C-alpha positions as CSV (number, residue, x, y, z in Angstrom):
1,M,20.6,-13.3,23.1
2,T,21.7,-12.8,19.5
3,D,25.8,-12.8,18.6
4,D,24.7,-10.3,15.9
5,P,25.5,-6.7,17.1
6,E,23.7,-4.8,14.3
7,A,20.1,-7.2,15.3
8,A,20.7,-6.4,18.7
9,D,21.1,-2.4,17.9
10,G,17.8,-2.7,15.9
11,A,16.0,-4.8,18.8
12,D,16.9,-2.1,21.1
13,F,15.8,0.8,18.7
14,D,12.6,-1.0,18.3
15,L,12.0,-1.9,22.0
16,E,12.9,2.3,22.7
17,L,10.2,3.2,19.7
18,R,7.5,1.2,21.6
19,L,8.6,2.9,25.0
20,L,8.4,6.3,23.0
21,L,5.3,5.8,21.3
22,E,3.4,4.9,24.7
23,A,5.3,7.7,26.6
24,I,3.5,9.8,23.9
25,Y,0.3,8.3,24.2
26,E,0.4,8.5,27.9
27,K,1.4,11.9,28.2
28,Y,-0.1,13.9,25.4
29,R,-2.8,11.4,24.3
30,H,-1.1,11.4,20.7
31,D,-1.9,7.5,19.4
32,F,0.8,6.3,17.1
33,R,1.0,2.8,18.2
34,G,-0.7,1.8,15.4
35,Y,1.1,3.3,12.7
36,S,3.8,1.1,10.2
37,V,6.5,0.1,11.8
38,A,8.8,1.1,9.0
39,S,7.5,4.3,8.7
40,M,7.8,5.3,12.6
41,R,11.7,4.1,12.5
42,R,12.5,6.4,9.7
43,R,10.2,9.4,11.4
44,A,11.7,8.4,15.0
45,R,15.6,8.8,13.5
46,Q,15.0,12.0,12.0
47,A,13.5,13.3,15.2
48,A,16.6,12.3,17.5
49,A,18.5,13.7,14.8
50,A,16.5,17.1,15.0
51,L,16.6,17.2,18.8
52,G,20.4,15.9,18.9
53,C,19.8,12.9,20.2
54,S,21.7,10.0,20.0
55,T,18.9,7.8,21.5
56,L,15.4,7.5,21.3
57,S,15.3,7.1,25.2
58,Q,16.9,10.4,25.5
59,V,13.9,11.7,22.9
60,Q,11.8,10.3,25.3
61,D,13.3,12.3,28.4
62,R,13.1,15.4,26.3
63,I,9.3,15.1,25.4
64,L,8.2,13.9,28.6
65,R,9.6,17.6,30.1
66,D,9.4,19.9,27.3
67,R,6.2,20.8,25.4
68,R,8.4,22.3,22.7
69,A,10.2,19.5,21.9
70,F,7.2,17.2,21.6
71,S,5.8,19.8,19.0
72,E,8.6,19.6,17.0
73,V,9.0,15.5,17.5
74,L,4.8,15.6,16.4
75,R,5.6,17.6,13.2
76,L,8.1,15.1,12.2
77,L,6.3,11.9,13.0
78,T,3.2,13.3,11.2
79,V,5.2,14.3,7.7
80,P,2.9,17.2,6.9
81,F,3.1,17.1,3.3
82,S,1.0,17.8,0.4
83,E,0.1,19.4,-2.7
84,M,-2.9,21.1,-4.5
85,F,-4.6,18.8,-6.6
86,R,-2.4,16.1,-6.2
87,D,-3.1,13.3,-8.2
88,P,-5.2,15.1,-10.9
89,H,-7.1,12.2,-12.3
90,Y,-8.9,11.8,-8.8
91,F,-10.1,15.4,-8.9
92,L,-11.0,15.2,-12.2
93,S,-13.3,12.1,-11.4
94,I,-14.4,13.7,-8.3
95,R,-15.7,16.9,-10.8
96,E,-17.0,14.7,-13.6
97,K,-18.6,11.5,-11.5
98,V,-19.0,12.3,-7.8
99,I,-20.3,16.3,-8.1
100,P,-23.5,15.4,-10.1
101,A,-24.4,13.0,-7.1
102,L,-23.8,15.8,-4.5
103,S,-25.4,18.6,-6.2
104,T,-28.8,16.8,-5.6
105,Y,-28.3,17.6,-1.9
106,P,-29.7,20.7,-0.4
107,A,-26.5,21.0,1.9
108,I,-23.5,19.2,1.8
109,K,-20.9,17.8,4.3
110,V,-17.4,17.0,3.1
111,W,-15.1,15.8,5.3
112,I,-10.5,16.2,4.7
113,A,-9.6,13.8,7.2
114,G,-5.9,13.9,7.6
115,C,-6.0,17.5,6.0
116,S,-2.3,18.3,6.7
117,T,-1.5,22.1,5.9
118,G,-4.7,22.2,4.0
119,E,-3.8,21.6,0.1
120,E,-6.4,19.1,-0.2
121,L,-9.0,21.3,1.4
122,Y,-8.3,24.0,-0.8
123,S,-8.3,21.7,-4.2
124,M,-12.1,20.6,-3.0
125,A,-12.6,24.1,-2.0
126,I,-11.8,25.6,-5.3
127,L,-13.4,22.5,-7.1
128,L,-16.8,22.8,-5.5
129,A,-16.6,26.7,-6.1
130,E,-16.2,26.1,-9.5
131,E,-19.5,24.0,-9.6
132,G,-21.7,26.4,-7.6
133,L,-21.5,24.0,-4.4
134,L,-19.8,26.0,-2.1
135,E,-22.2,28.2,-0.5
136,R,-24.3,25.1,0.6
137,T,-20.9,22.8,1.5
138,F,-19.7,22.5,5.0
139,L,-16.1,21.0,5.2
140,Y,-14.4,19.5,8.1
141,A,-10.7,19.7,8.0
142,T,-9.1,17.2,10.3
143,D,-5.6,16.3,11.6
144,V,-3.5,15.7,14.4
145,N,-1.1,18.0,14.1
146,P,-2.1,21.5,15.4
147,E,0.8,23.3,13.6
148,A,-0.4,21.8,10.4
149,L,-4.1,22.9,11.0
150,R,-2.7,26.4,11.6
151,A,-1.1,26.5,8.6
152,A,-4.1,25.1,6.9
153,E,-6.2,27.9,8.2
154,R,-3.9,30.4,7.2
155,G,-3.4,29.4,3.6
156,V,-0.4,30.8,2.5
157,Y,1.9,28.7,0.4
158,A,5.1,29.9,-1.0
159,L,5.8,30.8,-4.4
160,D,7.7,28.5,-5.8
161,R,5.3,25.3,-5.1
162,V,2.4,27.8,-7.3
163,Q,3.4,26.5,-10.7
164,A,3.0,22.9,-9.6
165,F,-0.2,23.3,-7.8
166,S,-1.4,25.5,-11.2
167,A,-0.5,22.3,-13.5
168,N,-1.9,20.1,-11.5
169,Y,-5.0,22.3,-11.4
170,Q,-5.3,22.4,-15.1
171,R,-4.8,18.4,-15.3
172,A,-7.8,18.3,-13.1
173,G,-10.3,20.1,-15.1
174,G,-9.9,23.6,-13.7
175,R,-12.7,26.1,-15.0
176,W,-10.3,29.0,-15.3
177,S,-6.8,29.7,-13.6
178,L,-5.8,29.1,-10.6
179,S,-4.4,32.5,-10.0
180,D,-8.5,33.5,-9.8
181,H,-8.6,31.9,-6.2
182,Y,-5.6,33.6,-4.5
183,A,-3.4,36.7,-4.1
184,A,0.0,37.5,-3.5
185,A,0.7,38.2,0.3
186,Y,3.3,37.7,2.8
187,G,6.1,36.5,0.1
188,G,4.0,34.0,-1.1
189,V,0.3,33.5,-2.2
190,A,-2.8,33.7,-0.2
191,F,-5.9,31.7,-1.0
192,D,-9.3,33.6,-1.1
193,R,-10.9,33.8,2.4
194,S,-14.2,32.4,0.6
195,L,-12.6,29.2,0.1
196,R,-12.6,28.7,3.9
197,A,-15.2,30.8,5.4
198,R,-17.4,27.5,5.7
199,A,-14.5,25.1,6.7
200,V,-14.2,24.1,10.0
201,F,-10.3,23.0,11.4
202,A,-10.4,20.5,14.1
203,D,-8.0,17.9,16.0
204,H,-9.1,14.6,14.8
205,S,-7.1,11.3,15.3
206,L,-8.8,8.1,13.3
207,A,-6.5,5.8,15.8
208,T,-8.3,7.1,18.8
209,D,-11.4,9.8,18.2
210,D,-14.7,8.8,17.3
211,V,-17.6,9.6,14.5
212,F,-18.1,13.3,14.7
213,A,-20.8,14.0,11.8
214,E,-22.7,12.7,9.2
215,V,-21.3,13.5,5.7
216,H,-21.4,13.1,2.1
217,L,-18.2,12.9,0.9
218,I,-14.8,11.7,2.7
219,S,-11.1,12.4,1.2
220,C,-8.2,10.7,3.1
221,R,-5.7,10.7,0.9
222,N,-2.1,8.6,1.6
223,V,-3.0,8.7,5.4
224,L,-3.8,5.1,5.5
225,I,-0.9,3.5,4.0
226,Y,1.2,4.9,7.0
227,F,-1.1,2.8,9.5
228,D,-0.8,-1.0,10.5
229,R,-3.3,-3.4,9.6
230,A,-5.6,-2.8,13.0
231,L,-5.5,0.7,12.6
232,Q,-6.4,0.7,8.8
233,E,-9.6,-1.4,9.5
234,R,-10.5,1.1,12.6
235,A,-10.3,4.3,10.2
236,I,-12.7,2.8,7.3
237,G,-15.0,1.6,10.2
238,L,-14.8,5.0,10.9
239,F,-15.5,6.3,7.5
240,R,-18.4,3.9,7.3
241,G,-20.0,5.3,10.2
242,S,-19.7,9.0,9.0
243,L,-21.1,8.6,5.3
244,V,-24.4,8.8,4.5
245,P,-25.7,5.8,2.4
246,G,-25.0,6.6,-1.3
247,G,-22.0,8.9,0.4
248,F,-18.5,8.7,-1.2
249,L,-14.9,8.0,0.3
250,G,-11.9,8.6,-1.8
251,L,-8.4,7.9,-0.5
252,G,-5.2,7.5,-2.2
253,R,-3.6,6.2,-5.4
254,G,-1.9,3.5,-3.4
255,E,-4.9,2.7,-0.6
256,T,-7.9,0.6,-0.8
257,I,-10.3,-0.6,1.4
258,R,-11.0,-4.1,-0.5
259,S,-9.0,-6.0,2.0
260,C,-10.6,-4.6,5.4
261,T,-13.9,-6.5,7.0
262,S,-15.9,-3.0,5.9
263,A,-15.2,-3.5,2.7
264,G,-19.0,-4.7,1.9
265,A,-20.3,-1.7,2.8
266,F,-19.0,0.0,-0.1
267,L,-19.1,-0.6,-3.9
268,D,-16.7,0.4,-6.7
269,F,-17.6,4.0,-7.8
270,A,-14.4,5.0,-9.8
271,P,-11.9,1.9,-8.1
272,E,-9.0,3.5,-10.6
273,H,-9.1,6.3,-9.0
274,R,-10.2,4.7,-5.6
275,I,-13.3,6.4,-4.9
276,Y,-15.9,3.8,-3.5
277,R,-19.7,4.8,-2.7
278,R,-21.4,3.7,0.6
279,C,-24.7,1.1,-0.1
């Protein structure tokens, strides 16, 4: 027992949060139990507000009986936000340092893990197209959010985002103009179908699923920061098992593999841009 009402409320909220995440796993097999507690608290509060619920117990009751309510909660728990050529120097490093190695393979496989609504996928596809490698590359775009995957497959983005996309593209070493890769459509811009012609969009969870392909490059950025230590270890283990010897792993600016038990399987390749190479 505690005499501090705020502490008691916080403990009750965390208990309800654990029960909610357990219910989501048991009912829908989406596993958020290894995500950062601080991140889940914030997102769960947003989900409760969106559903008009005053407690997470009410959220749990709703999602167990209403799949549409769960879809809304899933959208909020997975934070589907990205940007084309986000952190441009990462993509410049891929272009200048990784592409020469990838070009030696007759066929290339690239996994965009946690692809969200597709911005990272199209950024990588444009880069590969400009370097003459897209036609021999297979792209796997995976996420746990089916709504985000559908948006990624459509490849349509709001017009007011294009200026930032274009600025990033130029800083990432773009060969021409980003507008060469899209056309105006649906009140926004639609990226060329050729960019996704060799892409497979699939539901895959780093928390519960296994290795599904042998690939040459994995780009998984700004995903691990939402995982606790055990889940980070699991994800890096999956990446290690998926990469061919000499394959590349790219992470987000605030992420690293150096504290993981699998770190010994990787060499620092461009560590300033969080790019590692499988031994």
